[in-house]
C-alpha positions in Angstrom: -13.0 -1.7 6.9 -10.5 -4.6 6.8 -12.4 -6.1 3.9 -12.0 -2.8 1.9 -8.4 -2.5 3.0 -7.6 -6.1 1.9 -9.3 -5.6 -1.4 -7.4 -2.4 -2.0 -4.1 -3.9 -1.0 -4.7 -6.8 -3.3 -5.1 -4.4 -6.2 -1.9 -2.5 -5.3 0.2 -4.7 -7.5 -2.1 -4.0 -10.5 -1.7 -0.3 -10.2 0.4 1.6 -12.8 3.6 3.3 -11.7 3.2 6.4 -9.7 3.4 9.7 -11.5 6.7 11.7 -11.4 5.1 14.2 -9.0 5.0 11.7 -6.2 8.0 11.4 -3.8 10.7 9.0 -4.9 10.0 5.4 -4.1 12.7 3.2 -2.6 14.5 1.0 -5.1 14.8 -2.7 -4.7 17.3 -3.4 -2.0 16.9 -0.1 -0.2 14.8 -1.4 2.7 16.4 -3.5 5.5 14.8 -5.7 8.1 12.9 -3.7 10.7 12.8 -0.6 8.5 9.4 1.2 8.4 7.3 0.5 5.3 7.2 3.5 2.9 3.9 5.4 3.3 1.3 5.2 0.6 -2.3 5.9 0.0 -4.7 3.4 -1.7 -8.4 3.6 -2.5 -10.9 0.8 -1.9 -12.1 -1.4 -4.7 -14.8 1.1 -5.6 -12.4 4.0 -5.7 -14.3 6.0 -3.1 -12.5 5.7 0.2 -8.8 6.4 0.5 -6.7 4.8 3.2 -3.2 6.0 4.1 -0.8 3.5 5.6 0.4 6.0 8.2 -3.2 6.5 9.4 -3.1 2.8 10.5 0.0 3.2 12.7 -0.4 1.2 15.9 -3.0 -1.1 14.3 -2.3 -4.6 12.9 -1.8 -4.4 9.1 -1.0 -7.1 6.7 0.6 -6.2 3.4 0.2 -8.8 0.6 2.1 -8.2 -2.6 1.4 -10.7 -5.4 -1.4 -12.9 -6.6 -4.3 -13.7 -4.3 -5.5 -16.6 -6.5 
């Protein structure tokens, strides 16, 4: 599961902008230290299994934004 989640999170930066129908996303500078991360859903690298951040509440989660190379 963690392998799929890591692969999906690594692809998060490569995804296009969310469609207008999604709730507004925080703008740069809106989050402060200790604020909760905005909820989002991401699919695994094969596009089959969707994981929602809020479903992982209480479990250790590492969010990596940027290049993994």
